Steps between C-alpha positions, in 0.01 A plus 500: 500500500726671749570284801833625633738795499697366202178502300445861601857591400438340162179695453674823600729448203198426281334822615812705416519346156128549445528870584795539264315336214153643567370156596377611839146378438604135496703555817203652682278215381744244632535682831123514542478123466739456791359779716151351496603175667524465880851531643681611816545873552879509433450324167222725376699809598804370308283464191339838568849654498550361149161638399596846626825488305308421183241771567773760557628422151147516357432847643826637362352451153238700312207258501262467209123487541518124451776471764291697751197281439709184540639627831155584637350165400807314626454653846126430501550136402785449747302657783667587829809319628411293806747526786399269783569612857424332830246776568329513160572562134660798330356532148747725321601671180866573415434874531411524871122463496377205710190361666556333838259231616598482867368238738277618787719630783822446302717719285825685447789496742559825687749665270658818372676612184869588523519599132232719351185317395151641475196286581133590498258254662134515399283279720240308301363282777593475870466146634501362855798630694569780250723790598753741351806581710700821442764676709843655457831347603535709816152402618574134432831500684342670801247221564606182316575187697480170306314303766251775585442563131433133427253485790327807357474331162346199674227722647632651825406871528795738506458874467857543379411311181124558480556868424676416170243246378185600310204287400461591130184545301447404138629788288762625746826613340838491679831642377841363596739746341752589769816310586482335839120482519410172669195349335292187475155395379322194637173329409405697188443470130682800358666641194851640515653761271878483544806631321641147473352153545805350672554467875709791634427501873667478837288259707489616860254233614413209277218297646498288182857371522527126445136449408412291191375659178195302384427512128140527382404405146530792259133480401400542867698824522373625164143439615564718806656772282188498283276566800677790672282774651487817291493745791587863431803655674407709802660814356375796299427453132741641243396705195548306177731760349739465796580142396507561125156344444222605266153377596291453187185376672359312796554508875873518578661544842877546516721479809869592507657294779853627444717688258877530472724197457174310454178635357229286662145556375160335531229516231140412587293498182134430434387474137777738408779573255828658610812588305830499690773704336832330435783547744823580315733290718304295754364152462144466629358190664121470496331246727129425475391475863134439419276493195615498138600742226638533148838671465628652177872580481585776254845618397582842362523353150136399491279704270214663694239294319683168553391325821706191588316191616423513873657275761242357737578487871305354789540508877843364592668591169810725479618691193840655436484817290825621343600867517367730226174307450154637574240276661127521430295310759135417437288346775166362375389463860730542801876476533753593769858538377816570695778675310868498591733723295876488551829548315621160374853563627363561852281188514719251314801497732 
């Protein structure tokens, strides 16, 4: 197991050799073993950097049907990477999709991006003390005073800050896609669609500085991920053809949360079957928010009458779908799936 930076350096060399000799499967398997154990945030992010290096090499290759299936099942069995914070847990994938389990009344520092990064926040459940804070740099500089701001966070009313804070509802969608936008989310369970999973922020006020980062047992976090609310986004539905989907039967509701550097989509399916056309260059992350489904991954080389064995997913399971592979999703009852599509070279920096 990896316990220090020298171990990570050694595994980086292993990952390079594995990519050169097409032995990347064994490297991913070894990395998954280490990523599932509890560890401090700097250590897990060092190992995640090795994982991203290996995945970059994987996506530079033309993957076979068997490779694509291995990758999807590997991600499902690994689950989400658990990054413990003083204010909750970030449950992440290497491609920028994450679920945040924030503590009531606690959350992100008040921050802005100085290099371009897109984030979309979809609120799944507001808890006690929940709010979303958004303003631009000029507005922040006009009113910010550290002591007044800390008193406001502690509960003192202040109109200068109240006007930038919103009590969210389940299903609300927020976009942070401009440089210099100050943002924070407190007291929510939410999903984040981001261009990268790494921290790229300028912290203007960090109420969490110096606080300990308690670690909960992995099975406790997984249990929470398997019981997330399946609320629909509070935006207009999107026609299936606009997201490259073919609805074969059943009740299907599709929501496009964002498109551009990230394509962020929600599928709500009831006793339905949907085919999602392959993307030629983007990797797609599927996350089962609620319910269960069978997913068939089909490459262009599959004969029309050959149906690969399905991969079963349940609430809390992620799948990674390689570019150029169709996905056929069948929900025998109900399933809610979030989809995050992004260029590998954008996400795996």
